N, C-alpha and C positions, 0 to 999 in steps of 0.2 A: 754410564756416569755422565759422559759428554752430552748424550741426548737429553738427560734430565736437566743438566745445567743450561742447555740451549732453550729447553722448554720454559724453565723458570725465567730466563732473561727475556724471552719473547713475551711472557706474561707481564713482566715489568714494562717492556716497551709499549705494548698495547694498553697497559693500565694507565698510561698518561705521563710516563717519564719523558717522552719526546726525543728530540735530537740529542739531548744530554745523555740519555740512556744508551743511544747508539754509540756515542763516543766513548763512554765508560766501558761498554762491552768490547769495543774494538781494541782499546788500549790494553785491557786485561788479557785479551786473547793473544795479542802480539807479545806481551810480556811473558806469557806462559809458553810461547813458541808453538802455538797450535795454529797451523796454517789453514787447516780445514775450517775451523771455527771463524777465523778472520775472513775467509772468503765468503762464508755464509752471511756474516754481518754486513760486509761490503755490498753484497747483492741486495740485502734488505734496504740499505740506504739508497741504492739505485732505484729500487721500486718506490720508495717514499718520494724521491725526487721526481720520478715519473708521475706519481699521483698528484704532486704539487702542480706540475705542468697541466695535467688534465683538469685539475680543480680550477686553475687560472682560466682556462678556456671556458669552463662551465660558468664561472663567475661573470665572464664577459657577457654571455648570453643572459645571465640573471639581471645584469645592469640594464640591458636593452629592454627586457620584458617588464621589469618592476621598477626601474628608476633607482635601484640600490647598487651599491658597489661594496664588495667584500675584499678588503685589502690586507695583505700580509706584511707586517713590519718586522724587519730584522733589526732588533734593538742593538746587536753587537756591531754590525757594520753600518747601521743608520740608513740602510737602503729599503726601498719598497720592492720586495721580491716578486710579488704577484698582485693582481687586481689593479693594474695600471689604468683601467678605464675611468678612474675617478677624475683624470684630467679632462676627458671628453665631457663629463658632466658639467664642468666649468667652462667648456668651450675651447680648451687648449688642445693642440695637436701633441702627439707623443714627443716630438722633438723640441717643443716650445720650452718645456721646463724639465728639470732633472727628476729622476725617480728616487728621491731621497725624502726622509722624514723631515729634515730641516726645510726643504723646499715646500713641503705641505704646510708646515707650521708658519712659514713666511706668508702664506696666503690667508692664514687665520686672522681674524680681527684681534687686535691687541688685548681688548677686554676679555674676550673669550679664551685667548691663549693662557692667561693666568688661571682662569677657571679650569681649563683642561688639565693643566699641569697639577693643579690641586687635586682634581678628581682622580687622575692617574696615580698620584702618590698614595692616596687613601686606598685605592683598589689594590695596589701592589703590596702595601703594608698589611692590610687586613685580609688579603686573599679572598676578596668577594667574588661572586660569580661574574660580574661585569660592572663597568661604569657607564654612565650615560649622561649626555648633555645636549642642549640645542645651541648651535654656534653658527657664526657667519664666515663664509669663505669668499674671497674676492675672485670674481670671474674674469675672463679675458676682456670683456667689455667694461671693466672697472666697476661693475655693480657688485653689491654684496648679496649673496644668496644664502638662504637659511638651510642648514642641514641638521638632521638628527644623527648624532654620532654615538655609537655603542661599541665598546671595546672590551677585550678580555685577554689576559696573559695565556698564551698557548703552550709555552715551554719555558723551563727554568734551567739554569746550569747547576753544576754540582754544589755550588755555594748557596743555592736558593734564589739567586738573582734572576730576573726575567730575561729571557733570550729572544723570544718571539712574541708578537701580539697580533691578534686578529681584530680588525677594525671594520665595522659596518657603517657605511655612509648612506643616508636616505635624504633625498631632496624634498624639503618641506616648504619651499618658498611659496608655493601657491596656497598652502594651508595657512601660513603666516600672513599672507596678504589678505586672505578671507577673514582671519581673526582680527586684523587691524581694521578692516572695513566694518566688522561687527562692533568692535569697541568704539570706533568713531561714531557709528550710528547710535549706539547706546548712550554715549556721553552727550551727543546732540539732543537726544530725547530727554535725558535727565536734566540737561541744562534748560531746555524749554519748559519742562515740568516745574523745575525749581523757580524759573522766572515767573511762570504763571502763579505758583503758590506764593512767591514773594510779593507779587503785585497785589494779589487778593489780601494777603496778610497786612500789607501796608495800607490798603484801602479800607481796612476794618473800621477805623474811626469815621472816615468820610461816608461810609455806607450806613453805619449805625446811627450817626448823629441825626440826619433828617428823619429816620424812622422813629427815633425817640421823640423828636419834636412833634411829629404827627400824633403819636400816642398821647403825649403830654397835653398838647393843645386840645385834643379831642376830650380828654378827661376834664379839662377846665370848662369846655363848652357844655359838657353834660351836667356840670354843677350849676348852670344858669337856668333861667326860666325857659322851658321848652314845652311844646305840645307833644302829644304822643307820637305823631308821625316824624317830627324832627328828632326826637329822642331815639326812635327806632333806627333812623338813618345813621346817626352818630355812633350808636352802639355797634352797628354793622361795620362802620369804618374802623372803629377801635379794634374790634375782633379781627378783622382782616389784617390790619396793620400789625397786631401782635403775632398773628400766624406767619406773616411775611418776615417779621423780625426774627422769629424762631428759626425759620429756614435759612435766613442770611447768617445768623450766628453759627448754625451748624456748618454751613459751607465754609465760612471764614475760619472757624476753629480747625476744621479738617485740613484746609489749605495751609494753615500755619504749621500744623504738625508735619504735613508732607514736605513743606519747605524747610523743615529743620529749625523753625523760628520759635517753637514752643519750648520754654525753659521751665524747669521745676525749681521752686524756691526751697530754702531750708530755714524756716523761722519757727519760733516757739509759739504754740497755740493751745487752747483749751479744747480737748477732744470732745467732751460732752457738749459744749456750746456750739461747736461747728456742726456736729451731727444733728442736734435739735433744730438749729437755725435752718439747715438745709431741708429737713423734713417739714418744718412748720410753713415754709414757703408754699408747700403744696397741700397743706391741710385743708384749706377751703374747698379745693376741688374734690378731695376725698370725702369730706363731710357732706357736700352737696349731693354726692351719689349714694349717701348712706353707708359708706364704708367705715370700718373701724381702722384707725391708723395708730400703730403702736411702735414705740421705740424702746428697745431692751438693750441697755448698755451694761455689760456684765461688770461685777465689782473689780475684777483683775485689771481692767483697762485703766492706765495711769491718767491722772488729771490733766497733765501737760506733756506734750510731745513735740518733737522737732520734725518738721516736714513742710509740705505745701498745702495749707488749709484751703486755698482757693480751688485747686484741682481736685482735692478730696471732696469738697462741697459740690463741684461740678459733676463728678461721677455719681454722687449720691442723688442729686436732683434729677439726673437723667434716668437712673434706674428706678427711683421711686415714682417719678412721673410716668414712666412706661407702665409700671405695675398698676398705678391708679387708672391709666388710660385703658388698659386691657382687662380690667376687673369691673364687673357690673354689680356684684354682690359679694359680701363676705368681709375680708380684711386684708390689709397690707401691713406686714410686720418687718421692722428693721432691727436686726440683731448685730451688736458690735462686741467682739471678743478679742482676746490675744491668743493666736494659734501657736506662736513660737516666740521665745524671749531668751536673749543671752546678754552678755556684758555689753556688747557693742550696739545692738539694736533689737527692736521687737517687731513682730509681724502682726499688723492689725488685720483682723478678718471680719469683713462685713457681709452679711447675708440679707437680701431683700426678698421676702416671700410674699406671694399673692395667691388669691384663689380665683384667678382669671381664666382666660381661654387656653392657656398653655401653648407650648411650641411643639410641633411635630418632631419626632426623633430625627428624621432625615434633614431637617432644617436647623438643627441645634448647633452645628459647626459654622455654617455659612452665615448665620444671623449676625456674627461679629464683623462680617465683611462690609465694606463701604457700599452704600446704595442698596442694601439688602433688607428685605422684609421676610418674615416667616411665611407670609402668603401675599401674593400680589393684591388680593382683594382687601387686605387689611389697610393698604394705603388709601383706598377709596373710603373705607369705613371709618378708620381712625386718624388718617392724615399722617404726615411726617415725611422726612426726607430719606430715612433709612441710614442716616449718618450717625445717629446718637450712640449706638452701641459700638460702632467702629471708633468713634472718638474716645469713648470710655476705655476700650481695649488699648488704644495708644497711650492714653494718660496713665492707666494702671501700669503699663510697661515702662513708661518714663519714671514711675515711682517704684520701680524694681519689684513689681508684684505680678499677679496673674488674675485672669477673670474666666469664669466658667459658669455653666448653666446646668441645672437639673429641672426637668419638666415632664409632666404627663399631660398630654393633650386633653383639654376639657376639665382638668382638675387644678391647674395652676402651675406656677413656676417658682424656682428659687434661683436668683442670680447671686453668685458669690464673687467677691474679689478680695485680694489681699494687697497691702502696701507695706513697705518697710519704713519704719519710723524709729527715731531715737527718743528715749525718755530724756526729757530736759534735765540735765544735771544741775543747772544753776537755779532752779526754782524748787524750793522745798514745799511740800504739801502743807496746807494749813492743818494744824492739829484739829481733828474732828472729835468734838465732844458729844456728837449727836447720840451715839449709842448709850453713853452714860446718862444723857439728858432724858431720853425717852424709854429707857429700859424699864420694862414692867407695865408700860401703858398698853391699853387695849383699843383696837380699832375694828369697826365693822365696815366692810366694803359692799355696796349694793351696785352690782355691775352685771349686765346680761351678756357681755362678751367674755367668754372664758379666757381668751388670750390677754385682753386688757386687764381683766380682774387678777389673773395670776401674776402679771407683770407688776401691778400695783402691790400685790401681796408680797412679792419678793423685795421690792424697794422698802416697804415698811419694816419687814423683818430685818433688813440690813441696818435700819436705824434702831433696832432693838424693840420694836413694837410688836405685840402679839396681835395678829390680825386674823379676822375671819371673813370669808367671802360667801355672799348669797347672791342668787340670780333673779329674785323677784321680790315684790313688795311684801307679800304675805310672810315669807321667811324673815325679812328684815324687821317687820313689826313685831313678830313673835320673839325674835332675838333681843330687840330693844326692851320689850315688855318684861321678859325674863330677867334681863340684867338690872333693870330698874327695881323690879320687885325684890330682888336679892340685895338691893342697896350696893350693887357693884356695877354701875352703869359703864358703858363704853366711854372711853376718853374722847375718841374721834369717830366721826361718822362721815363716810365718803359716799356721796350719792351721784349717780350718773343722771344728769338732768335730761338726757335725750330719751330715757326710758318712758314707756307709755304709762298713764295712770293705772293703778294707784301708786306707781313708783314715780321716779323723776321729780318734777316740780311739785306734784301733788304730795309726795312724801315729805318734801321740804316744808310745805304748809302744815302738815300734821305734826311734824317735829316741833314747829314753833308753838302750836297749840298745846303740845304735851309738856311744855315746861323747859325745853331747851337744856336738857341735862348734859348732852354731849357737845363737844366742839365740832361744829358742822363745816364741812368743806364740800362744795358742789363742783362736779366735773362737767365742764361745758365743751361743746364743739364750736369750732370757729364759725360755722355757718349760722348758728343761732346765738352767738355770743352777745351781740349788741342788744337784742331785745331781752335776753335772759338776765343781763346785768341789772337792768332796771327793776325787774321782778325781785332779784336777790336783795337789792337795797330795801325794797318795800318789806320783804320778809325778814329782814334783820340779819342777813348773812354778809359778812365783810370779806371773808377769805374764800376764794374760788381757785380752781385749777382748770387750765385750758388744755385740751387734748391736742397732741400727744403729751403726756406728762413725763417730765424728767426728774431724776433724783434730786437735782439742785432745787427745782421748783417745789418739790415735795418738802424738802428740808426747810425752806423759807416759809412755806405755808404752815408747817407744824409750829415753827417758832412764833409766827404772827398769831396763830390760833391760840397758843398758850397765853399770849398777852391780851388779845381781844376777847377771848372766851367764845369766839364765833359770833358775837352779836354786833350789830351795827352801832349800838350806843357806846360801846367801849372804844377808847382811843388806842392808837398804836404807838403812844409814847413808851419808850423802853426805859432803860436805866436813867433815873433822874440825877441831876447834878445837886450836890450838897454845897450851897453857896449861902454865906451868912447875909444878914439883912443889910449891913453896911456896904458890902460889895454889890448887892443887888441895887441899892439906892444910887450908887455911883456909876453903875454900868448902863449909861444912857444908850450906847450903841453896842453893848456887850454881846459877843458871839459865843456860842457853844463850840469850843475848839478841841479837837483831838490832836495832840502833839505826838508825832511818831519820831523818836530819836533814841539811838542806842547809847550815846555818850553822855555820861552824867554832867559834864561841864556844859555842853551844848544844851542839855535838858534844862539845867538850872538857869542859864542865860535866857532862853526862850520863855521859860515859865515866868521869870521875873518881869520881863518886858510885857508879856501878855496880861498878867494879873494887874500890873500897874494901870493898864488901860481899861480895866474892868471886865476883861474877857474871862469866861469860865473854861477852865482847862482840865483835861485829863491826859495822862501820859501813857503811851505804849512804848515798850523797849525795842520792838522790832516789827516787821511787817505782818508776821503771823498774829501777834497780839493785836495789831491795828484792825485786821480783818475781823477777829473775834469780838473786839470792843465795838466795832461798827455794827455788827449784827445785833449786839445787845443794847446799844446806846442810841441816843438821838443827838446828832451833831450837825452843825451848819458849815463848819470848815475843818479840813484836815491839813495840818502842816506835816509834810511827808519828807523825811530824809531819804536820799537816793540809795546810799550804800549802807546796808545793815546786815548783821548775821541772821541766820534762820530764813528770812525772806526779805529781799530788797524792796526798795520803793516802787520800782516798775512793776514787779510781780504783785505786790500788795494792791497797787492801784487797779491793775487789770482784774484782780479778784473782787475788789470792791465794786467796780463797774459791772462785773458779771452778776454779783449779788443784787445790785440795784435793779438790773434788768429783770431778774427773776422776781424780785419783790414787787415791781410794777406789774408783773404778769399775773400776780395772784391776789392783789388787793384792788378794790373797786375805785377808790378815790385817786385823784391825780397825785403823783409823787414827784418832788423836785430833786434832781441829782445833787449830791453833795459837792461843794466847792473844794478842790484839792490843790494845794500850793506845794510845789516841789522846793526842797532846800538842798543845795549841793555846793561843794567847793569848786566844781568844774563850771566854767562859764563859756564853754564852746557852743557854737551854733548846733552841732550834732546833739549835744545834751538837751538843748531846748526842743529839738525835733523829737527826740526819744520821749520826752515828757508829754508833748502833745499827742504823739501816737499812742501812748499808754492811757490817755484819757484825762490827763491833768489839765487844770484850768489856768494856772499861773506858775510863776517861777521866781525865786529869790536866791541870791548867791550867799555863800558863807565866806567869811564870818558875817553873821547877821548884823545889819545896821538897822536901828530902830525905824528910821524914816522909810526904808525899803520895805520892811516887814509890815508897817502900819499902812503903807500905800496899797500893798497887796490885800490886806484885810479890808480896806475901804472898797476895793474893787469887788471883793467877795460879798460885801453887804449891799452892793449896788449904789454906794454913794459916789463912786467914781468910775467912769467908763474908760475903756482903752484895752487894747490887746496886750498880750504878754510881750515884754521887751527884756532883752538881756541886760543885766546889771553890769555896768562896766567895772573892771577890777579897780580896787582901791589904789590910789597913787602911793607908792612906798618911798619913804625917805630913808637914806642910809644913816646909821647911827653907830657910834663906836661900840656900844654894848651889844649890837646885834638885834636890839629891840627898838621899836618906836612906840613907846607907851603913850606919848602925847596924841599920836594919830589914833591909837586904840581908844583913848578917852574921848576923843572927838566923836568916834563912832557910837559909843555907849552913852556918853553924857553924864556918867555917874561914877565918881572915883571909888566909892565903896563897892559898887557892883563889879567894877573892873578888878578890884582887889580880891573880892570873893572868887571870881573866876580864876584869877591867878593862883589863889590858895588851893582851889580844887585841882588845878592842873599840876601843881607841885606835889600834891598828895598822890597823884596817879603817875607821876613822872617816870619812875623806874619800871612800873608795870607795863607802860606803853612800849618802852624800849625793849624790855624782856620779851614781850609778846611778838614784836617784830623780829627780834633776833631768833627766837625759836622757829618762827615760820620760815625764815630764810634757811636755817639749818635743815629743816624738814623738806625744803623745796616745795612748800605748799603755796601754789600760785594764788589761790583765792584768798587765803589768810594774809599773805604778804600784801596783796592789793588792798584789802580792807584795813589792815593796821597802818599801812603807810598813808592811806587816804585819811584816816582818822587823825593821825599825827599832823598831817599837812593842814587840816582844818583847825586844829587846836592852836598850833603855833601862829597860824595866820591871824587868829583873833588878836594877838599881841604884836602883829606886824614884825615877826621874826623872819625876815625875808630869806636869810641864808638857810636857816633850818627848813623853811617851807620849800625852797628849791631842791634841797637834798631829798626830802620826802617825796616831792613830785617826781624826781628822777627815778626813784625806786618804783613808784606807781607806774610810770611810763615804761620802765624796763620790763616789768612782768607782763605788760600788755602788748609788747612788741611781737612781731611774727617770729623773729629769731631771738629767743630769750637768752640773755647773757647773765648767768648767775654771778660771774665774777664782777660785772659792772654793778649788779645789785649790792653785792657785799662791799664794794668800794664806796658806793654811795651811802650805805648804812654807816660805815666807819666815819665818813665825813659828817653825817647827820649826828652821830653820837658825840663827836668832838664839838660841833657847833652848839648842841644843846647843853653840853657841859659848860660852854663859855657863857651862855645867856642865863643859866640857872641862878648864879649869885645875884645878878641884877634884878631878876624877877623876885627873888627872895627878899631883897632889900626893899623893893616897892611894897611888898605885902606887909612888911614890918613898919615902914615909915609913912606909907601912903603918899610919898613924895615922888614926883615925876621929874627926872633930870632934864 
């Protein structure tokens, strides 16, 4: 029995109970009066003590050989029982300092002591295998030496509290010194690299400016009378300067990225326009080589997104330029789609495919590295710095995307990249009635490039047109003859002018001789555009398309073809104005004006003022209607309100300018951009800049004053020169009623017109307040801003300064970075009280026409 008990106790001892197990065994034996058992345990303790001594001697040798010290801490007594060689590692003699844990901790750096205590506490509580940290200990020469310290609890008492701890100390001072040297060298190199990059980035303007001057002046010289030898020399200078500018631009852009100076913007832009503009820059080079250049923007791509259009354009130009450079025959196709979309953002996926030389598999990863080419020989053959793709990779990374390559050597390549963009929530898409307009129409496409033909086919089907594609003139003639014979001719005929006779221009001539039953649109390449346009005018073709064709260009071309019938003799006048003879007789300088205003009171005021001067006016209730009416009508001036529902003035102006660009792209004669005048109650410099940036020509402040409005119209008609100037705010006089009707009358100059405006405002009085109240209750920021802005404009017409300021306070509050809804509610309550105060006075004026 005793032997089994001893065996079990010994198992517990060697199983890890440590000294606490010895003491428990000893006390239990003495309590039972078993002298034999007590003697056995005491002998075991003596053997353990002897092993400790032997271990201490061994650890001394370990310290000498490895630079490590294994120390035994007695946590009960606070002494260091063995491994005292840690003193020698710090340069101390054994008698210099005490063998205590407290003395060891006094040598520890204060910052590291707190960390050590924290690590030990976690280790003891969680019973981890060990704790570890790097710390500093003060040596005898007063220097701090670095040690790696690793410790573990070796024994616990009966209550589970730690009794002994083994601590390993390793001198890592030399390693730390080497690390410090490496870090210093790395920081020095990075600093020098950043300084170099910053210098080059700052020098970008100084380097580019003289190069642009050389190119510009060379172009001017080439336009003068020169003999063949002089022209050859100047063309060589221009070509060399352009090549040098390309290299300089690549190096400067790369340096700017490396220096951390490249920033990504977040602005709203039209995706289709940015993509097509980028590709069209390179269209001449592609068409000169006989390549087909196609842009395929999928229907799911939003019209307007928020991101950096400049960097997106830069990546596109680089990839498409490379594709054209390394392709001798075939096609270059740019495909734009949405690969991922969620509530927060969408991932735009762009693929640039070519039929060029391809990239070897072993070079497909390194090709995105700086100063890298797929083959060294390509530098000599095609030129370039090898920086273009590295810049693209950096820019795509900045736009939270990725770039990769698929290629088969000798068969072509596909460069893919993605960028993360947000769909612009503040710009509603214009309601497209294209499908309803062209549904059921039939078109015939004569195109020998299958890729370009199918892309055109998809775009036409997107507009509801039933399209057929043929690849040669014989099939085209047969299809047209059959359709005419069945008295069911095609509505539209799309002809690729670059095809060889009897297709191309020869087919256009035969179409003219056959009676021009279809509306003809000819697709031109940029290389032959100038000479082909002259032939098209002679052949009676007004509408044409320049490759690569975009959906917006196609839509405009379809609309103009509907009006012109495809013939040169037809005019492109759209919806005509219905104006009586009296108005026409009095309209000496009358203009065709599109008034874009959502508020009936402001509509009526502007309409009365304009018609009194003999101007012909049509009214749109919001920006979307304005864009639609612009497409269908012929106007000389647009008066554009800035803040409207559905689509605001800025977005509408950008859309109109975009449509104008497309219209000028597809018609042969010169087109004059329409004059757009902004109308807004805000008169800040920033609002003026926003108007100019959007493409507006002029600016008038609300409430409208006849002299300001007519001055702007005079500038629009060319009767008066001058740039846009901010209209100063009207001087406001205080009045007991809260209104200044005399000042309002001075502005309008007609008491009956002022009374009409007041009557209309009174009729909408409660609805304006109710709309604003509902928007505030719903926490609808856009609606609150719009309704408060409208109220501010209306009460300002009658110089109700108190009410205007309260409405302005609400408008500013919802535009603030930290929106305070309580402040909005308080301002609304003050606005409601002030409007209640001025309402009887306005009512009295309407009834009496008397101004106090």
